[in-house]
ZADO-1210 file (C-alpha; in nm, 4 decimals, padded with zeros to 6 digits):
<atoms>
<atom x="-04.7758" y="13.1551" z="-01.1255" code="MET" pos="1"/>
<atom x="-04.8083" y="13.5331" z="-01.1035" code="TYR" pos="2"/>
<atom x="-04.8326" y="13.6167" z="-01.4756" code="LEU" pos="3"/>
<atom x="-04.9565" y="13.4076" z="-01.7670" code="ALA" pos="4"/>
<atom x="-04.6977" y="13.3268" z="-02.0376" code="PRO" pos="5"/>
<atom x="-04.6776" y="13.6046" z="-02.2961" code="LEU" pos="6"/>
<atom x="-04.5453" y="13.3522" z="-02.5500" code="ASN" pos="7"/>
<atom x="-04.8714" y="13.1558" z="-02.5470" code="TYR" pos="8"/>
<atom x="-05.0790" y="13.2521" z="-02.8480" code="ASP" pos="9"/>
<atom x="-05.3918" y="13.3447" z="-02.6522" code="ARG" pos="10"/>
<atom x="-05.2101" y="13.5820" z="-02.4174" code="PHE" pos="11"/>
<atom x="-04.9911" y="13.7290" z="-02.6893" code="PHE" pos="12"/>
<atom x="-05.3055" y="13.8348" z="-02.8741" code="LYS" pos="13"/>
<atom x="-05.4607" y="13.9597" z="-02.5508" code="LYS" pos="14"/>
<atom x="-05.1621" y="14.1874" z="-02.4853" code="VAL" pos="15"/>
<atom x="-05.1025" y="14.2992" z="-02.8434" code="PHE" pos="16"/>
<atom x="-05.4663" y="14.3920" z="-02.8936" code="SER" pos="17"/>
<atom x="-05.3756" y="14.7160" z="-02.7124" code="GLU" pos="18"/>
<atom x="-05.2542" y="14.9659" z="-02.9716" code="LEU" pos="19"/>
<atom x="-05.0158" y="15.1558" z="-02.7428" code="LYS" pos="20"/>
<atom x="-04.8394" y="14.8313" z="-02.6512" code="ILE" pos="21"/>
<atom x="-04.7902" y="14.7379" z="-03.0168" code="VAL" pos="22"/>
<atom x="-04.6671" y="15.0870" z="-03.0965" code="LYS" pos="23"/>
<atom x="-04.4068" y="15.0821" z="-02.8189" code="LYS" pos="24"/>
<atom x="-04.2827" y="14.7349" z="-02.9106" code="PHE" pos="25"/>
<atom x="-04.2362" y="14.8344" z="-03.2746" code="LEU" pos="26"/>
<atom x="-04.0634" y="15.1582" z="-03.1758" code="GLU" pos="27"/>
<atom x="-03.8233" y="14.9705" z="-02.9485" code="ASP" pos="28"/>
<atom x="-03.7450" y="14.6916" z="-03.1934" code="PHE" pos="29"/>
<atom x="-03.7274" y="14.9001" z="-03.5113" code="LEU" pos="30"/>
<atom x="-03.5621" y="15.1907" z="-03.3241" code="ASP" pos="31"/>
<atom x="-03.7977" y="15.4472" z="-03.4774" code="VAL" pos="32"/>
<atom x="-04.0567" y="15.6969" z="-03.3605" code="GLU" pos="33"/>
<atom x="-04.3987" y="15.6057" z="-03.4975" code="ILE" pos="34"/>
<atom x="-04.6247" y="15.9012" z="-03.5706" code="THR" pos="35"/>
<atom x="-04.9236" y="15.6977" z="-03.6890" code="GLU" pos="36"/>
<atom x="-05.0372" y="15.3391" z="-03.6335" code="ILE" pos="37"/>
<atom x="-05.3535" y="15.1931" z="-03.7858" code="ILE" pos="38"/>
<atom x="-05.4761" y="14.8447" z="-03.6853" code="PRO" pos="39"/>
<atom x="-05.6279" y="14.6117" z="-03.9460" code="PHE" pos="40"/>
<atom x="-05.8409" y="14.2977" z="-03.9365" code="ALA" pos="41"/>
<atom x="-05.6355" y="13.9806" z="-03.8824" code="VAL" pos="42"/>
<atom x="-05.8706" y="13.7304" z="-04.0506" code="GLN" pos="43"/>
<atom x="-05.9032" y="13.7189" z="-04.4291" code="HIS" pos="44"/>
<atom x="-06.0587" y="13.4855" z="-04.6840" code="LYS" pos="45"/>
<atom x="-05.8170" y="13.4670" z="-04.9729" code="ILE" pos="46"/>
<atom x="-05.8982" y="13.1910" z="-05.2224" code="THR" pos="47"/>
<atom x="-06.2058" y="13.0870" z="-05.4199" code="ASP" pos="48"/>
<atom x="-06.2542" y="12.8004" z="-05.1760" code="SER" pos="49"/>
<atom x="-06.2685" y="13.0589" z="-04.8944" code="ALA" pos="50"/>
<atom x="-05.9614" y="12.9328" z="-04.7110" code="GLN" pos="51"/>
<atom x="-05.8962" y="13.1613" z="-04.4165" code="GLN" pos="52"/>
<atom x="-05.5626" y="13.3151" z="-04.3260" code="VAL" pos="53"/>
<atom x="-05.5209" y="13.4628" z="-03.9807" code="GLU" pos="54"/>
<atom x="-05.2367" y="13.6841" z="-03.8600" code="PHE" pos="55"/>
<atom x="-05.1603" y="13.7326" z="-03.4910" code="ASP" pos="56"/>
<atom x="-05.1436" y="14.1076" z="-03.5501" code="TYR" pos="57"/>
<atom x="-05.1523" y="14.3356" z="-03.8559" code="ARG" pos="58"/>
<atom x="-05.1234" y="14.7138" z="-03.8716" code="CYS" pos="59"/>
<atom x="-04.9812" y="15.0028" z="-04.0714" code="LYS" pos="60"/>
<atom x="-04.7134" y="15.2357" z="-03.9345" code="ILE" pos="61"/>
<atom x="-04.5903" y="15.5453" z="-04.1118" code="ASP" pos="62"/>
<atom x="-04.6374" y="15.4066" z="-04.4623" code="GLY" pos="63"/>
<atom x="-04.5430" y="15.0440" z="-04.3914" code="GLN" pos="64"/>
<atom x="-04.7715" y="14.7443" z="-04.3415" code="TYR" pos="65"/>
<atom x="-04.6612" y="14.5259" z="-04.0526" code="VAL" pos="66"/>
<atom x="-04.7402" y="14.1694" z="-03.9444" code="ILE" pos="67"/>
<atom x="-04.6361" y="14.0403" z="-03.6011" code="ILE" pos="68"/>
<atom x="-04.6671" y="13.6685" z="-03.5325" code="ASP" pos="69"/>
<atom x="-04.5716" y="13.4609" z="-03.2302" code="MET" pos="70"/>
<atom x="-04.4272" y="13.1117" z="-03.2775" code="GLN" pos="71"/>
<atom x="-04.4236" y="12.9065" z="-02.9595" code="GLN" pos="72"/>
<atom x="-04.2711" y="12.5817" z="-03.0816" code="TRP" pos="73"/>
<atom x="-04.0995" y="12.3987" z="-03.3668" code="TYR" pos="74"/>
<atom x="-04.2816" y="12.3934" z="-03.7019" code="LYS" pos="75"/>
<atom x="-04.1317" y="12.2515" z="-04.0188" code="ALA" pos="76"/>
<atom x="-04.3095" y="12.5001" z="-04.2477" code="ASP" pos="77"/>
<atom x="-04.1961" y="12.8190" z="-04.0736" code="ILE" pos="78"/>
<atom x="-04.0083" y="12.9625" z="-04.3736" code="VAL" pos="79"/>
<atom x="-04.2601" y="12.8972" z="-04.6507" code="LYS" pos="80"/>
<atom x="-04.5628" y="12.9782" z="-04.4354" code="ARG" pos="81"/>
<atom x="-04.4386" y="13.3235" z="-04.3438" code="PHE" pos="82"/>
<atom x="-04.3192" y="13.3957" z="-04.6936" code="TYR" pos="83"/>
<atom x="-04.6825" y="13.3368" z="-04.7935" code="LEU" pos="84"/>
<atom x="-04.8104" y="13.5631" z="-04.5126" code="TYR" pos="85"/>
<atom x="-04.5532" y="13.8251" z="-04.6118" code="HIS" pos="86"/>
<atom x="-04.6721" y="13.8155" z="-04.9724" code="SER" pos="87"/>
<atom x="-05.0376" y="13.8275" z="-04.8701" code="LEU" pos="88"/>
<atom x="-04.9728" y="14.1392" z="-04.6665" code="ASN" pos="89"/>
<atom x="-04.8776" y="14.3086" z="-04.9926" code="THR" pos="90"/>
<atom x="-05.1706" y="14.1581" z="-05.1817" code="GLY" pos="91"/>
<atom x="-05.4219" y="14.2683" z="-04.9186" code="LEU" pos="92"/>
<atom x="-05.3394" y="14.6293" z="-04.9984" code="GLN" pos="93"/>
<atom x="-05.5741" y="14.5846" z="-05.2954" code="LEU" pos="94"/>
<atom x="-05.8538" y="14.6325" z="-05.0401" code="GLU" pos="95"/>
<atom x="-05.7883" y="15.0054" z="-05.0240" code="ASN" pos="96"/>
<atom x="-05.5756" y="15.0720" z="-05.3313" code="LEU" pos="97"/>
<atom x="-05.7117" y="15.3798" z="-05.5152" code="PRO" pos="98"/>
<atom x="-05.7833" y="15.4055" z="-05.8855" code="PHE" pos="99"/>
<atom x="-05.6365" y="15.6373" z="-06.1461" code="LYS" pos="100"/>
<atom x="-05.7815" y="15.7197" z="-06.4880" code="SER" pos="101"/>
<atom x="-05.6498" y="15.7142" z="-06.8401" code="LEU" pos="102"/>
<atom x="-05.8237" y="15.9621" z="-07.0723" code="SER" pos="103"/>
<atom x="-05.8883" y="15.8860" z="-07.4385" code="PHE" pos="104"/>
<atom x="-05.9531" y="16.1280" z="-07.7259" code="GLY" pos="105"/>
<atom x="-06.3195" y="16.0340" z="-07.7558" code="ASP" pos="106"/>
<atom x="-06.3919" y="16.1547" z="-07.4048" code="GLY" pos="107"/>
<atom x="-06.3839" y="15.8052" z="-07.2525" code="LYS" pos="108"/>
<atom x="-06.1695" y="15.7048" z="-06.9567" code="GLU" pos="109"/>
<atom x="-06.0341" y="15.3805" z="-06.8204" code="ARG" pos="110"/>
<atom x="-05.9894" y="15.3227" z="-06.4490" code="LYS" pos="111"/>
<atom x="-05.6886" y="15.1214" z="-06.3335" code="ILE" pos="112"/>
<atom x="-05.5405" y="15.0538" z="-05.9929" code="ARG" pos="113"/>
<atom x="-05.2740" y="15.2993" z="-05.8828" code="ASP" pos="114"/>
<atom x="-05.0023" y="15.0486" z="-05.7932" code="TYR" pos="115"/>
<atom x="-04.7627" y="15.3317" z="-05.7114" code="SER" pos="116"/>
<atom x="-04.9528" y="15.3592" z="-05.3813" code="GLN" pos="117"/>
<atom x="-04.8444" y="15.0124" z="-05.2646" code="ILE" pos="118"/>
<atom x="-04.6275" y="15.0461" z="-04.9550" code="THR" pos="119"/>
<atom x="-04.3513" y="14.8204" z="-04.8127" code="PRO" pos="120"/>
<atom x="-04.4307" y="14.5273" z="-04.5871" code="VAL" pos="121"/>
<atom x="-04.2531" y="14.4171" z="-04.2690" code="LEU" pos="122"/>
<atom x="-04.3219" y="14.0707" z="-04.1325" code="THR" pos="123"/>
<atom x="-04.1920" y="14.0113" z="-03.7784" code="LEU" pos="124"/>
<atom x="-04.1865" y="13.6500" z="-03.6606" code="ILE" pos="125"/>
<atom x="-04.1261" y="13.6299" z="-03.2861" code="TRP" pos="126"/>
<atom x="-03.9649" y="13.2880" z="-03.2273" code="MET" pos="127"/>
<atom x="-03.9973" y="13.1748" z="-02.8675" code="ALA" pos="128"/>
<atom x="-03.7652" y="12.8717" z="-02.8948" code="ASP" pos="129"/>
<atom x="-03.6480" y="12.7989" z="-03.2480" code="ASP" pos="130"/>
<atom x="-03.3490" y="12.9990" z="-03.3737" code="SER" pos="131"/>
<atom x="-03.3256" y="12.8401" z="-03.7219" code="LEU" pos="132"/>
<atom x="-02.9638" y="12.7515" z="-03.6472" code="GLY" pos="133"/>
<atom x="-02.8536" y="13.1166" z="-03.6125" code="TYR" pos="134"/>
<atom x="-02.6766" y="13.2852" z="-03.3211" code="ASN" pos="135"/>
<atom x="-02.7855" y="13.6431" z="-03.3974" code="GLU" pos="136"/>
<atom x="-03.0641" y="13.8252" z="-03.2084" code="ASP" pos="137"/>
<atom x="-03.2606" y="13.8523" z="-03.5310" code="TYR" pos="138"/>
<atom x="-03.2166" y="13.8250" z="-03.9067" code="LEU" pos="139"/>
<atom x="-03.3914" y="14.0224" z="-04.1814" code="ALA" pos="140"/>
<atom x="-03.4405" y="13.8919" z="-04.5342" code="PHE" pos="141"/>
<atom x="-03.5207" y="14.1271" z="-04.8227" code="SER" pos="142"/>
<atom x="-03.5015" y="14.1112" z="-05.2048" code="PRO" pos="143"/>
<atom x="-03.1689" y="14.2132" z="-05.3598" code="THR" pos="144"/>
<atom x="-03.0170" y="14.1469" z="-05.7047" code="PRO" pos="145"/>
<atom x="-02.9064" y="13.7837" z="-05.7319" code="GLU" pos="146"/>
<atom x="-02.5606" y="13.8856" z="-05.8508" code="VAL" pos="147"/>
<atom x="-02.4928" y="14.0206" z="-05.5001" code="ILE" pos="148"/>
<atom x="-02.5176" y="13.6677" z="-05.3624" code="SER" pos="149"/>
<atom x="-02.3043" y="13.5378" z="-05.6487" code="THR" pos="150"/>
<atom x="-02.0399" y="13.7987" z="-05.5622" code="PHE" pos="151"/>
<atom x="-02.0289" y="13.6892" z="-05.1979" code="ILE" pos="152"/>
<atom x="-01.9984" y="13.3207" z="-05.2926" code="LYS" pos="153"/>
<atom x="-01.7253" y="13.3710" z="-05.5533" code="ASN" pos="154"/>
<atom x="-01.4378" y="13.1857" z="-05.3836" code="ASP" pos="155"/>
<atom x="-01.1961" y="13.2526" z="-05.6691" code="THR" pos="156"/>
<atom x="-01.2448" y="13.6282" z="-05.6511" code="LEU" pos="157"/>
<atom x="-01.2061" y="13.6435" z="-05.2720" code="TRP" pos="158"/>
<atom x="-00.8805" y="13.4471" z="-05.2869" code="LYS" pos="159"/>
<atom x="-00.7256" y="13.6991" z="-05.5263" code="GLU" pos="160"/>
<atom x="-00.4094" y="13.8452" z="-05.3648" code="PRO" pos="161"/>
<atom x="-00.4674" y="14.1705" z="-05.5548" code="ASP" pos="162"/>
<atom x="-00.7459" y="14.3683" z="-05.3814" code="MET" pos="163"/>
<atom x="-00.8041" y="14.5795" z="-05.6933" code="LYS" pos="164"/>
<atom x="-01.0203" y="14.3173" z="-05.8683" code="ALA" pos="165"/>
<atom x="-01.2233" y="14.2649" z="-05.5514" code="LEU" pos="166"/>
<atom x="-01.2857" y="14.6366" z="-05.4992" code="MET" pos="167"/>
<atom x="-01.3822" y="14.6843" z="-05.8632" code="GLU" pos="168"/>
<atom x="-01.6412" y="14.4077" z="-05.8365" code="GLU" pos="169"/>
<atom x="-01.7702" y="14.5553" z="-05.5106" code="ARG" pos="170"/>
<atom x="-01.8127" y="14.8917" z="-05.6823" code="ALA" pos="171"/>
<atom x="-02.0274" y="14.7225" z="-05.9487" code="LYS" pos="172"/>
<atom x="-02.2458" y="14.5677" z="-05.6775" code="MET" pos="173"/>
<atom x="-02.2917" y="14.9052" z="-05.5071" code="LEU" pos="174"/>
<atom x="-02.3999" y="15.0561" z="-05.8377" code="MET" pos="175"/>
<atom x="-02.6651" y="14.7868" z="-05.8681" code="LEU" pos="176"/>
<atom x="-02.7921" y="14.8566" z="-05.5176" code="LEU" pos="177"/>
<atom x="-02.8035" y="15.2313" z="-05.5814" code="GLN" pos="178"/>
<atom x="-03.0171" y="15.2028" z="-05.8949" code="ASN" pos="179"/>
<atom x="-03.3365" y="15.3948" z="-05.8141" code="ASP" pos="180"/>
<atom x="-03.5090" y="15.3646" z="-06.1523" code="LYS" pos="181"/>
<atom x="-03.8831" y="15.2895" z="-06.1486" code="LYS" pos="182"/>
<atom x="-03.8824" y="15.2757" z="-05.7641" code="GLU" pos="183"/>
<atom x="-03.6517" y="14.9716" z="-05.7502" code="LEU" pos="184"/>
<atom x="-03.5471" y="15.0581" z="-05.3892" code="PRO" pos="185"/>
<atom x="-03.9041" y="14.9617" z="-05.2897" code="PHE" pos="186"/>
<atom x="-03.8093" y="14.5937" z="-05.3170" code="LEU" pos="187"/>
<atom x="-03.5399" y="14.6097" z="-05.0492" code="ALA" pos="188"/>
<atom x="-03.7763" y="14.7879" z="-04.8092" code="LYS" pos="189"/>
<atom x="-03.9887" y="14.4714" z="-04.7831" code="ASN" pos="190"/>
<atom x="-03.8467" y="14.2542" z="-04.5062" code="LYS" pos="191"/>
<atom x="-03.9094" y="13.9221" z="-04.3357" code="LEU" pos="192"/>
<atom x="-03.7565" y="13.9529" z="-03.9899" code="ILE" pos="193"/>
<atom x="-03.7081" y="13.6530" z="-03.7613" code="TYR" pos="194"/>
<atom x="-03.6660" y="13.7479" z="-03.3934" code="LEU" pos="195"/>
<atom x="-03.5002" y="13.4789" z="-03.1810" code="PHE" pos="196"/>
<atom x="-03.6010" y="13.5105" z="-02.8160" code="GLN" pos="197"/>
<atom x="-03.3587" y="13.2414" z="-02.6990" code="ARG" pos="198"/>
<atom x="-03.0637" y="13.4170" z="-02.8665" code="ASN" pos="199"/>
<atom x="-03.1660" y="13.7621" z="-02.7437" code="ILE" pos="200"/>
<atom x="-03.1738" y="13.6403" z="-02.3839" code="ILE" pos="201"/>
<atom x="-02.8401" y="13.4589" z="-02.4206" code="ARG" pos="202"/>
<atom x="-02.6629" y="13.7435" z="-02.6028" code="ASN" pos="203"/>
<atom x="-02.7969" y="14.0025" z="-02.3573" code="HIS" pos="204"/>
<atom x="-02.7114" y="14.3051" z="-02.5688" code="LYS" pos="205"/>
<atom x="-02.7931" y="14.6509" z="-02.4348" code="ILE" pos="206"/>
<atom x="-03.0836" y="14.7251" z="-02.6669" code="THR" pos="207"/>
<atom x="-03.4297" y="14.8754" z="-02.6346" code="LYS" pos="208"/>
<atom x="-03.5930" y="14.5515" z="-02.7411" code="TYR" pos="209"/>
<atom x="-03.4120" y="14.3262" z="-02.4896" code="PHE" pos="210"/>
<atom x="-03.6584" y="14.3952" z="-02.2074" code="ARG" pos="211"/>
<atom x="-03.9532" y="14.2715" z="-02.4188" code="TRP" pos="212"/>
<atom x="-03.7982" y="13.9299" z="-02.4630" code="PHE" pos="213"/>
<atom x="-03.6628" y="13.9204" z="-02.1082" code="ASP" pos="214"/>
<atom x="-04.0138" y="13.9924" z="-01.9819" code="PHE" pos="215"/>
<atom x="-04.1582" y="13.7195" z="-02.2059" code="ALA" pos="216"/>
<atom x="-03.8961" y="13.4686" z="-02.0909" code="GLU" pos="217"/>
<atom x="-03.9726" y="13.5374" z="-01.7245" code="LYS" pos="218"/>
<atom x="-04.3459" y="13.4839" z="-01.7792" code="THR" pos="219"/>
<atom x="-04.2706" y="13.1375" z="-01.9197" code="ARG" pos="220"/>
<atom x="-04.1585" y="13.0118" z="-01.5798" code="LYS" pos="221"/>
<atom x="-04.4352" y="12.8062" z="-01.4209" code="GLU" pos="222"/>
<atom x="-04.3421" y="12.9416" z="-01.0783" code="ASP" pos="223"/>
<atom x="-04.2850" y="13.3078" z="-01.1732" code="ASN" pos="224"/>
<atom x="-04.3540" y="13.5490" z="-00.8862" code="ILE" pos="225"/>
<atom x="-04.4303" y="13.9197" z="-00.8464" code="LYS" pos="226"/>
<atom x="-04.0793" y="14.0093" z="-00.7248" code="ASP" pos="227"/>
<atom x="-03.9351" y="13.9105" z="-01.0648" code="GLU" pos="228"/>
<atom x="-04.1303" y="14.1904" z="-01.2339" code="PHE" pos="229"/>
<atom x="-04.0732" y="14.4831" z="-00.9965" code="ILE" pos="230"/>
<atom x="-03.8526" y="14.6642" z="-01.2511" code="GLU" pos="231"/>
<atom x="-04.1374" y="14.6527" z="-01.5037" code="TYR" pos="232"/>
<atom x="-04.4035" y="14.7940" z="-01.2718" code="GLU" pos="233"/>
<atom x="-04.2601" y="15.1468" z="-01.3106" code="LYS" pos="234"/>
<atom x="-04.3115" y="15.1406" z="-01.6878" code="ASP" pos="235"/>
<atom x="-04.6613" y="15.2344" z="-01.8059" code="GLU" pos="236"/>
<atom x="-04.6574" y="14.9943" z="-02.1021" code="ILE" pos="237"/>
<atom x="-04.5282" y="14.6948" z="-01.9099" code="PHE" pos="238"/>
<atom x="-04.7595" y="14.7696" z="-01.6190" code="ALA" pos="239"/>
<atom x="-05.0516" y="14.7405" z="-01.8613" code="GLU" pos="240"/>
<atom x="-04.9108" y="14.4152" z="-01.9967" code="MET" pos="241"/>
<atom x="-04.8832" y="14.2811" z="-01.6439" code="MET" pos="242"/>
<atom x="-05.2423" y="14.3800" z="-01.5726" code="ARG" pos="243"/>
<atom x="-05.3582" y="14.1833" z="-01.8767" code="ARG" pos="244"/>
<atom x="-05.1528" y="13.8781" z="-01.7804" code="LEU" pos="245"/>
<atom x="-05.2141" y="13.8855" z="-01.4046" code="ASN" pos="246"/>
<atom x="-05.3682" y="13.5674" z="-01.2721" code="LYS" pos="247"/>
<atom x="-05.6207" y="13.7591" z="-01.0625" code="THR" pos="248"/>
<atom x="-05.7677" y="13.9334" z="-01.3718" code="THR" pos="249"/>
<atom x="-05.7985" y="13.6276" z="-01.5966" code="LEU" pos="250"/>
<atom x="-06.1109" y="13.4096" z="-01.6172" code="PRO" pos="251"/>
<atom x="-06.0885" y="13.0434" z="-01.5042" code="PRO" pos="252"/>
<atom x="-06.0893" y="12.9129" z="-01.8634" code="GLU" pos="253"/>
<atom x="-05.7659" y="13.1014" z="-01.9301" code="ASP" pos="254"/>
<atom x="-05.5934" y="12.9173" z="-01.6497" code="TRP" pos="255"/>
<atom x="-05.7321" y="12.5874" z="-01.7728" code="THR" pos="256"/>
<atom x="-05.5737" y="12.6819" z="-02.1042" code="TYR" pos="257"/>
<atom x="-05.2388" y="12.7511" z="-01.9310" code="VAL" pos="258"/>
<atom x="-05.2494" y="12.4135" z="-01.7555" code="THR" pos="259"/>
<atom x="-05.3465" y="12.2259" z="-02.0711" code="ASP" pos="260"/>
<atom x="-05.0743" y="12.4012" z="-02.2707" code="GLN" pos="261"/>
<atom x="-04.8083" y="12.3324" z="-02.0079" code="ALA" pos="262"/>
<atom x="-04.8997" y="11.9634" z="-01.9978" code="GLU" pos="263"/>
<atom x="-04.9025" y="11.9447" z="-02.3758" code="MET" pos="264"/>
<atom x="-04.5571" y="12.1067" z="-02.4059" code="TRP" pos="265"/>
<atom x="-04.4203" y="11.8562" z="-02.1572" code="GLN" pos="266"/>
<atom x="-04.5600" y="11.5707" z="-02.3647" code="ARG" pos="267"/>
<atom x="-04.4239" y="11.7293" z="-02.6824" code="VAL" pos="268"/>
<atom x="-04.0801" y="11.7704" z="-02.5224" code="LYS" pos="269"/>
<atom x="-04.0757" y="11.4066" z="-02.4095" code="ARG" pos="270"/>
<atom x="-04.1847" y="11.2967" z="-02.7545" code="TYR" pos="271"/>
<atom x="-03.9210" y="11.5183" z="-02.9225" code="GLU" pos="272"/>
<atom x="-03.6497" y="11.3793" z="-02.6958" code="ASP" pos="273"/>
<atom x="-03.7515" y="11.0252" z="-02.7893" code="GLY" pos="274"/>
<atom x="-03.7580" y="11.1049" z="-03.1605" code="VAL" pos="275"/>
<atom x="-03.4187" y="11.2757" z="-03.1419" code="ILE" pos="276"/>
<atom x="-03.2645" y="10.9801" z="-02.9578" code="ARG" pos="277"/>
<atom x="-03.4092" y="10.7441" z="-03.2170" code="MET" pos="278"/>
<atom x="-03.2807" y="10.9641" z="-03.4986" code="GLY" pos="279"/>
<atom x="-02.9349" y="10.9762" z="-03.3451" code="LEU" pos="280"/>
<atom x="-02.9236" y="10.5981" z="-03.3124" code="GLU" pos="281"/>
<atom x="-03.0391" y="10.5494" z="-03.6700" code="GLU" pos="282"/>
<atom x="-02.7845" y="10.8039" z="-03.7884" code="GLY" pos="283"/>
<atom x="-02.5121" y="10.6374" z="-03.5890" code="LYS" pos="284"/>
<atom x="-02.5913" y="10.2961" z="-03.7365" code="SER" pos="285"/>
<atom x="-02.5933" y="10.4393" z="-04.0870" code="GLN" pos="286"/>
<atom x="-02.2595" y="10.6100" z="-04.0290" code="GLY" pos="287"/>
<atom x="-02.1015" y="10.2937" z="-03.8941" code="ILE" pos="288"/>
<atom x="-02.2250" y="10.0962" z="-04.1931" code="ARG" pos="289"/>
<atom x="-02.0614" y="10.3445" z="-04.4243" code="GLU" pos="290"/>
<atom x="-01.7432" y="10.3096" z="-04.2227" code="GLY" pos="291"/>
<atom x="-01.6531" y="10.6750" z="-04.2489" code="LYS" pos="292"/>
<atom x="-01.6424" y="10.9448" z="-03.9855" code="THR" pos="293"/>
<atom x="-01.8121" y="11.1900" z="-04.2184" code="GLN" pos="294"/>
<atom x="-02.0854" y="10.9387" z="-04.2855" code="GLY" pos="295"/>
<atom x="-02.1475" y="10.9075" z="-03.9134" code="LEU" pos="296"/>
<atom x="-02.1847" y="11.2831" z="-03.8707" code="ILE" pos="297"/>
<atom x="-02.4155" y="11.3183" z="-04.1684" code="GLU" pos="298"/>
<atom x="-02.6190" y="11.0221" z="-04.0549" code="GLY" pos="299"/>
<atom x="-02.6724" y="11.1746" z="-03.7127" code="LYS" pos="300"/>
<atom x="-02.7815" y="11.5068" z="-03.8558" code="ILE" pos="301"/>
<atom x="-03.0132" y="11.3513" z="-04.1140" code="GLU" pos="302"/>
<atom x="-03.1658" y="11.1126" z="-03.8633" code="GLY" pos="303"/>
<atom x="-03.2254" y="11.3903" z="-03.6136" code="LYS" pos="304"/>
<atom x="-03.3895" y="11.6247" z="-03.8628" code="ILE" pos="305"/>
<atom x="-03.5999" y="11.3701" z="-04.0507" code="GLU" pos="306"/>
<atom x="-03.7011" y="11.1896" z="-03.7364" code="GLY" pos="307"/>
<atom x="-03.8056" y="11.5113" z="-03.5659" code="LYS" pos="308"/>
<atom x="-04.0123" y="11.6300" z="-03.8630" code="ILE" pos="309"/>
<atom x="-04.1862" y="11.2954" z="-03.9182" code="GLU" pos="310"/>
<atom x="-04.2469" y="11.2568" z="-03.5480" code="GLY" pos="311"/>
<atom x="-04.4008" y="11.6031" z="-03.5301" code="LYS" pos="312"/>
<atom x="-04.6435" y="11.5271" z="-03.8126" code="ILE" pos="313"/>
<atom x="-04.7547" y="11.2010" z="-03.6523" code="GLU" pos="314"/>
<atom x="-04.7820" y="11.3626" z="-03.3097" code="TYR" pos="315"/>
<atom x="-04.9987" y="11.6488" z="-03.4414" code="GLU" pos="316"/>
<atom x="-05.2335" y="11.3981" z="-03.6054" code="THR" pos="317"/>
<atom x="-05.2759" y="11.1857" z="-03.2938" code="GLN" pos="318"/>
<atom x="-05.3117" y="11.4912" z="-03.0681" code="LEU" pos="319"/>
<atom x="-05.5890" y="11.6428" z="-03.2818" code="VAL" pos="320"/>
<atom x="-05.7777" y="11.3122" z="-03.3048" code="LEU" pos="321"/>
<atom x="-05.7579" y="11.2554" z="-02.9291" code="ARG" pos="322"/>
<atom x="-05.8876" y="11.6018" z="-02.8468" code="LEU" pos="323"/>
<atom x="-06.1640" y="11.5699" z="-03.1085" code="HIS" pos="324"/>
<atom x="-06.2673" y="11.2356" z="-02.9609" code="LYS" pos="325"/>
<atom x="-06.2891" y="11.3987" z="-02.6177" code="LYS" pos="326"/>
<atom x="-06.5466" y="11.6426" z="-02.7522" code="GLY" pos="327"/>
<atom x="-06.3268" y="11.9466" z="-02.8092" code="LYS" pos="328"/>
<atom x="-06.4470" y="12.1634" z="-03.0965" code="ASN" pos="329"/>
<atom x="-06.2128" y="12.2804" z="-03.3746" code="ILE" pos="330"/>
<atom x="-06.1546" y="12.6275" z="-03.2226" code="GLN" pos="331"/>
<atom x="-06.0706" y="12.4758" z="-02.8813" code="GLU" pos="332"/>
<atom x="-05.8266" y="12.2334" z="-03.0447" code="ILE" pos="333"/>
<atom x="-05.6637" y="12.5233" z="-03.2311" code="ALA" pos="334"/>
<atom x="-05.6256" y="12.7223" z="-02.9061" code="ASP" pos="335"/>
<atom x="-05.4716" y="12.4253" z="-02.7248" code="LEU" pos="336"/>
<atom x="-05.2330" y="12.3076" z="-02.9970" code="THR" pos="337"/>
<atom x="-05.1511" y="12.6154" z="-03.2081" code="ASP" pos="338"/>
<atom x="-05.2394" y="12.4062" z="-03.5147" code="ILE" pos="339"/>
<atom x="-05.4321" y="12.5984" z="-03.7815" code="SER" pos="340"/>
<atom x="-05.8062" y="12.5494" z="-03.8141" code="ILE" pos="341"/>
<atom x="-05.7621" y="12.4386" z="-04.1768" code="GLU" pos="342"/>
<atom x="-05.5050" y="12.1734" z="-04.0781" code="LYS" pos="343"/>
<atom x="-05.7296" y="12.0455" z="-03.7961" code="ILE" pos="344"/>
<atom x="-06.0253" y="12.0102" z="-04.0356" code="LYS" pos="345"/>
<atom x="-05.8026" y="11.8258" z="-04.2831" code="GLU" pos="346"/>
<atom x="-05.6707" y="11.5834" z="-04.0183" code="LEU" pos="347"/>
<atom x="-06.0197" y="11.5088" z="-03.8833" code="ILE" pos="348"/>
<atom x="-06.1646" y="11.4588" z="-04.2318" code="THR" pos="349"/>
<atom x="-05.8855" y="11.2310" z="-04.3540" code="HIS" pos="350"/>
<atom x="-05.8831" y="11.0191" z="-04.0385" code="ASN" pos="351"/>
<atom x="-06.2562" y="10.9886" z="-03.9705" code="SER" pos="352"/>
</atoms>
């Protein structure tokens, strides 16, 4: 192996700790020119019980707070977890939110937070394998009036032969979107963006961001060689990334980490394949019992999904306990498995 896998959490953080690399990635993906980028701490204690939340990367660019997170493998909580992170990235702005004063007739004043200074949040989730069932390169989710969704789903309206009713309803929706009272457009500027590496490579669109994911995909190959990265050597940013991932510059423990991760992913893949086969068989049996073709299809899907999720939970538990028994500390287990420190503590406590 010539370069370490960029998609592995440890190396992703190693590369994205360099500000100019982050800046260029965001410029290429968002198709903007960033005039200012400010890095922020990635670890925060949020609750009264001092639970810690850790982002892979957090910064501010031209009036927007940005989170970038790398997801290497399947996790059942991917939607809710990043909605929480996305929300926290807004809440953390309280750290530096200025005050404003209200003056009273008796000469007294009252200080309150100036919430008008809150800026939009972008949360970018780089998905190495999972595509959430989509075929697009990426998908962005942002708050819009609920009636917009109702309009799209209105089968009766869309089947109307007269386009006049449809266009009138569309005009109403546009009016809702154009309402700029009390800074309402701020809501739509907050976005959760899922980036699907597998789809980007397959779709191969001519975009600025394609090369980032192509580079990452090539580093995932266990037998990747220098010749595969010649085109990237001429680019200052990618040359720096290659320097940080080059086998000759990494300490021995990093390569132990690569080996351990590779072996673990192989075990996970074998386990997933077994769970999926079991789920398919269970689904098939259920469908046959129902005696309907539709029942068979639904049974397969349900068995596959439920079996995979339950198998993942059990596998995580056993993996953590085995590593703990071998003397690995909590941080080492987190590095090897990409399971959160809080979850590891919980599993060890409940199973000790």
